[in-house]
LUMROKE-686895 format. One record per residue (C-alpha): residue in one letter; z, x, y. Coordinates in steps of 0.2 Angstrom, whole numbers, padded with zeros to 4 digits, always signed. Layout:
N
AZXY
...
% end
This chain:
392
X+0000+0000+0000
X-0005+0007+0017
X+0003+0001+0033
X-0003+0004+0051
X+0011+0009+0063
X+0009+0011+0082
X+0021+0023+0090
X+0029+0022+0107
X+0016+0034+0115
X+0002+0022+0109
X-0004+0034+0095
X-0007+0027+0077
X+0000+0032+0061
X-0004+0026+0043
X+0010+0025+0031
X+0006+0025+0012
X+0019+0019-0001
X+0017+0021-0019
X+0026+0009-0030
X+0029+0009-0049
X+0038-0004-0058
X+0042-0013-0042
X+0050+0002-0035
X+0044+0014-0021
X+0042+0031-0029
X+0033+0040-0015
X+0028+0038+0003
X+0020+0048+0016
X+0013+0046+0034
X-0004+0052+0040
X-0013+0052+0056
X-0030+0046+0048
X-0032+0031+0038
X-0044+0040+0026
X-0031+0053+0022
X-0019+0040+0018
X-0031+0031+0006
X-0036+0047-0002
X-0018+0052-0005
X-0014+0035-0012
X-0028+0036-0024
X-0022+0053-0031
X-0005+0047-0033
X-0010+0031-0042
X-0021+0041-0054
X-0007+0053-0057
X+0004+0038-0062
X-0010+0031-0073
X-0012+0048-0082
X+0007+0051-0084
X+0007+0066-0073
X+0014+0059-0057
X+0027+0070-0049
X+0039+0062-0035
X+0034+0073-0020
X+0052+0074-0014
X+0057+0083-0031
X+0045+0097-0028
X+0054+0100-0011
X+0070+0103-0020
X+0077+0121-0017
X+0075+0133-0032
X+0093+0136-0031
X+0097+0118-0034
X+0086+0117-0049
X+0094+0133-0056
X+0111+0125-0055
X+0105+0109-0064
X+0096+0120-0077
X+0112+0130-0081
X+0122+0114-0082
X+0110+0107-0095
X+0109+0123-0104
X+0128+0124-0108
X+0127+0113-0123
X+0110+0119-0129
X+0113+0138-0132
X+0127+0149-0137
X+0140+0155-0123
X+0132+0172-0124
X+0115+0166-0121
X+0121+0155-0107
X+0129+0170-0098
X+0114+0180-0100
X+0103+0166-0092
X+0116+0165-0078
X+0116+0183-0074
X+0097+0184-0075
X+0095+0170-0063
X+0108+0177-0051
X+0096+0192-0048
X+0083+0180-0040
X+0082+0185-0021
X+0091+0173-0009
X+0075+0169+0000
X+0066+0164-0015
X+0081+0153-0021
X+0081+0144-0004
X+0062+0139-0005
X+0056+0123-0013
X+0053+0125-0031
X+0035+0118-0029
X+0031+0133-0018
X+0035+0146-0031
X+0019+0154-0037
X+0013+0167-0051
X+0013+0180-0037
X+0031+0177-0033
X+0036+0179-0051
X+0026+0194-0053
X+0033+0202-0038
X+0051+0198-0044
X+0048+0206-0061
X+0040+0221-0054
X+0055+0224-0042
X+0067+0222-0057
X+0058+0235-0067
X+0062+0248-0054
X+0081+0246-0057
X+0083+0239-0075
X+0077+0243-0092
X+0061+0235-0098
X+0070+0226-0112
X+0082+0218-0099
X+0067+0213-0088
X+0058+0205-0103
X+0074+0195-0106
X+0074+0190-0088
X+0056+0184-0090
X+0061+0173-0105
X+0075+0165-0094
X+0063+0161-0080
X+0051+0154-0092
X+0064+0142-0099
X+0069+0138-0081
X+0051+0132-0077
X+0049+0123-0094
X+0065+0113-0089
X+0058+0110-0071
X+0041+0103-0079
X+0051+0092-0090
X+0061+0085-0076
X+0046+0082-0065
X+0050+0095-0052
X+0033+0104-0054
X+0017+0101-0062
X+0012+0119-0066
X+0022+0133-0075
X+0021+0149-0064
X+0028+0161-0078
X+0017+0157-0093
X+0002+0166-0084
X+0012+0181-0079
X+0014+0195-0092
X+0027+0209-0090
X+0020+0221-0078
X+0015+0238-0085
X+0026+0248-0073
X+0038+0260-0081
X+0057+0257-0081
X+0068+0267-0070
X+0077+0273-0085
X+0068+0284-0099
X+0064+0276-0115
X+0077+0277-0129
X+0074+0290-0142
X+0074+0284-0160
X+0085+0293-0173
X+0078+0305-0185
X+0087+0312-0200
X+0090+0328-0191
X+0097+0320-0175
X+0107+0308-0185
X+0115+0322-0195
X+0119+0331-0178
X+0126+0315-0171
X+0137+0312-0186
X+0144+0330-0186
X+0148+0329-0167
X+0156+0312-0169
X+0167+0317-0184
X+0174+0331-0173
X+0178+0319-0160
X+0184+0304-0170
X+0181+0304-0189
X+0187+0285-0190
X+0174+0279-0178
X+0160+0291-0185
X+0162+0280-0200
X+0155+0265-0190
X+0140+0275-0185
X+0136+0281-0203
X+0139+0263-0209
X+0127+0256-0197
X+0114+0269-0201
X+0115+0264-0219
X+0115+0245-0218
X+0107+0240-0202
X+0120+0228-0197
X+0121+0222-0179
X+0137+0227-0170
X+0143+0209-0169
X+0140+0207-0188
X+0150+0223-0192
X+0165+0218-0181
X+0166+0201-0190
X+0165+0207-0208
X+0179+0203-0219
X+0185+0213-0235
X+0181+0197-0245
X+0162+0199-0240
X+0160+0214-0252
X+0153+0212-0269
X+0150+0224-0284
X+0140+0213-0296
X+0126+0210-0300
X+0124+0224-0287
X+0134+0233-0274
X+0132+0222-0258
X+0140+0216-0242
X+0138+0197-0237
X+0134+0194-0219
X+0141+0177-0215
X+0146+0178-0197
X+0144+0187-0181
X+0156+0189-0166
X+0151+0196-0149
X+0165+0203-0139
X+0173+0189-0128
X+0166+0175-0139
X+0170+0164-0154
X+0163+0169-0171
X+0147+0160-0176
X+0134+0161-0189
X+0123+0177-0190
X+0104+0177-0185
X+0099+0173-0202
X+0088+0159-0208
X+0099+0152-0221
X+0115+0156-0212
X+0120+0171-0223
X+0112+0186-0231
X+0117+0200-0244
X+0113+0218-0239
X+0113+0230-0253
X+0124+0245-0252
X+0119+0263-0257
X+0132+0273-0266
X+0137+0281-0249
X+0138+0264-0240
X+0149+0257-0254
X+0161+0271-0253
X+0163+0269-0234
X+0166+0251-0237
X+0179+0253-0251
X+0188+0266-0241
X+0189+0254-0226
X+0195+0240-0237
X+0209+0250-0246
X+0226+0241-0244
X+0219+0226-0234
X+0220+0208-0238
X+0203+0199-0242
X+0203+0189-0226
X+0206+0205-0216
X+0193+0213-0205
X+0184+0226-0215
X+0181+0239-0201
X+0194+0240-0187
X+0201+0252-0174
X+0213+0265-0180
X+0227+0253-0175
X+0220+0239-0186
X+0213+0229-0171
X+0195+0221-0171
X+0182+0233-0165
X+0177+0235-0147
X+0161+0243-0141
X+0169+0252-0126
X+0182+0261-0137
X+0169+0265-0150
X+0158+0273-0137
X+0173+0282-0129
X+0180+0290-0144
X+0163+0295-0152
X+0159+0302-0135
X+0143+0293-0137
X+0133+0298-0121
X+0136+0316-0127
X+0134+0315-0145
X+0119+0303-0145
X+0111+0306-0128
X+0096+0294-0123
X+0101+0282-0138
X+0110+0266-0140
X+0121+0261-0155
X+0108+0248-0159
X+0095+0262-0163
X+0105+0265-0179
X+0099+0248-0185
X+0081+0254-0181
X+0084+0270-0191
X+0090+0261-0206
X+0075+0249-0206
X+0063+0263-0204
X+0071+0272-0219
X+0069+0257-0229
X+0051+0255-0225
X+0048+0274-0228
X+0056+0271-0246
X+0042+0258-0249
X+0053+0243-0248
X+0041+0228-0244
X+0042+0221-0227
X+0048+0204-0232
X+0063+0212-0241
X+0067+0223-0226
X+0066+0208-0215
X+0078+0198-0227
X+0090+0213-0227
X+0089+0214-0208
X+0091+0195-0205
X+0074+0196-0195
X+0057+0187-0196
X+0044+0198-0205
X+0033+0196-0190
X+0046+0204-0179
X+0048+0218-0192
X+0030+0221-0192
X+0029+0222-0173
X+0044+0233-0170
X+0041+0245-0185
X+0022+0246-0184
X+0022+0264-0180
X+0033+0268-0196
X+0020+0258-0207
X+0006+0267-0199
X+0015+0284-0202
X+0017+0279-0220
X-0002+0275-0222
X-0006+0291-0215
X+0005+0301-0227
X-0002+0292-0242
X-0020+0295-0236
X-0016+0313-0234
X-0008+0314-0252
X-0024+0306-0259
X-0035+0318-0250
X-0025+0333-0256
X-0026+0326-0274
X-0045+0325-0272
X-0046+0343-0265
X-0035+0350-0279
X-0046+0342-0293
X-0063+0348-0300
X-0075+0354-0287
X-0088+0342-0281
X-0100+0355-0275
X-0117+0351-0282
X-0120+0369-0285
X-0106+0369-0298
X-0113+0355-0308
X-0124+0361-0323
X-0142+0356-0321
X-0145+0350-0339
X-0130+0338-0340
X-0134+0320-0339
X-0123+0306-0333
X-0113+0306-0350
X-0110+0325-0349
X-0122+0329-0363
X-0137+0341-0364
X-0151+0333-0355
X-0166+0344-0362
X-0180+0334-0369
X-0179+0333-0388
X-0194+0339-0399
X-0199+0325-0411
X-0197+0331-0429
X-0196+0323-0446
X-0195+0304-0446
X-0197+0305-0427
X-0215+0311-0429
X-0228+0297-0431
X-0236+0296-0448
X-0255+0300-0451
X-0257+0304-0432
X-0254+0285-0429
X-0246+0279-0414
X-0229+0277-0423
X-0230+0258-0425
X-0240+0242-0422
% end
């Protein structure tokens, strides 16, 4: 519906109102009647197609939508994930948060991520992008915006301010363990355990003595995880729990840790019997000195790499890690490629150490079956009788 309005100064304005279900859902005033009619048609078409967005919602400041998103997110994700989302969105520039959400563009998202890469690790910025994507998915569902400005923006190729983590090798792990045993033999056990089982820190600190098994094979059952400051929850495993096999050394470490403890007690603890804490683990192992340019999580990567190098199938490794096989394939592609190269070289060396394939070394009168290929002279019964042609 379009109404003509005459102002006190005699000028004319055209006010367009859009109704849906008997309720005015949008209205706007124009100087020209043609503009009002065009806008009215566009809004009515959007309603018919189910893509109508109330104009006033697109004008909502981004900060208000962030608050609504975090409130709705509380019951949808774990407390740990919620805190991560909150911290990631707190990093948004104040000027950007004050702008209408409908004005946020792909260029704004790219600029923000690029700036974050200058001061944070790439993995942290990647998680920030995931949070932003979830925010605008929520905004689309709640009819704040019609377009998603994050989906079309890949993480910029710019390097992180911090150098990339180095992966553990057998040599560097041995050096780390030797140095940590000198600093704290107790906490060095946790380092070795993680390198042998690939458990996440939250999973190791939640283990109980009763989670160990000896038959039908030595293993530890991962049934729960507990990040510091949060309640226990199920691990990141499809069926809620998983069994991780224990090598002889890993089984020895576990049995030493379990000695004298009740079944419900935590398996690995501090020297005083308290639940593990990362800050104390880092402090007493002197981590920054004994494992420079590495994170404790790299021990999990080392373990997975060793399993793959041992020829364990990807699906089995993924099951032991509690990961999706596609994730394992992506993260450890370089290990798999390394193994293919090693196997290729082994086959080439076997070929080179076998019989020479130089044509000059192959006897001239040897046929495909390895027998003398000289033409035979027909004698005896081979000769045709009476000078005939040997047959009809």
